[in-house]
C-alpha angles and dihedrals in degrees: 000000000000119000096225092186090059091051091055093043088055089051091053094043093051092047090049090055091040087237094160095181092051090044091052092048091061090063131071115244088246096045115155118218120195110195120192128231134022102288128130088270100039122117133044122333116194116207139343091277092063091041095055099034100042115011105036094050090053091051093048099040096092097035126099110244111242091021097078127105107160093170106037095143133013144169131197111222104180141015117190107154124278089014128073122182121201143161129213140177127211144157149183145191113259126222089244092058099258129122119245107208117175142173117205135191117203132191112196131193110204126194123177108334097329144072109249100177136018133187114198129193126185145144100294094188090059090048094048092050101040104029102032103029099239116160097243128142104240092191128225123321113265112275089211108027120213114278118213 
């Protein structure tokens, strides 16, 4: 029997190290990603090919290489096969000198040894401003950041 928690932990660990090959290996070739909001990467992404050719380049375009840690800390909150629910925080320096700080919530569906579907929720205002250069007031940093 597959340890679905271990599959998701590997996904988070690889993302935290920016090990793109390891990250990709945790997902089925036909993985479906459902991304919240109305950003340039929101909506449904079908397969690793679309993820790495269309979505990932848009996310990384305004980030300083070597200054990115999108999964620096995570916690898994629930495991109810085939679903795993987790939360992570990450950040990066942007090419325009700003900090991109983000908290994400993910809901994974795992089959076999791979993630086959993922739902992701995050602060879309922060993404629009820092990743996609929209002139939006992101507000003040949280006085008491989320604790998880």
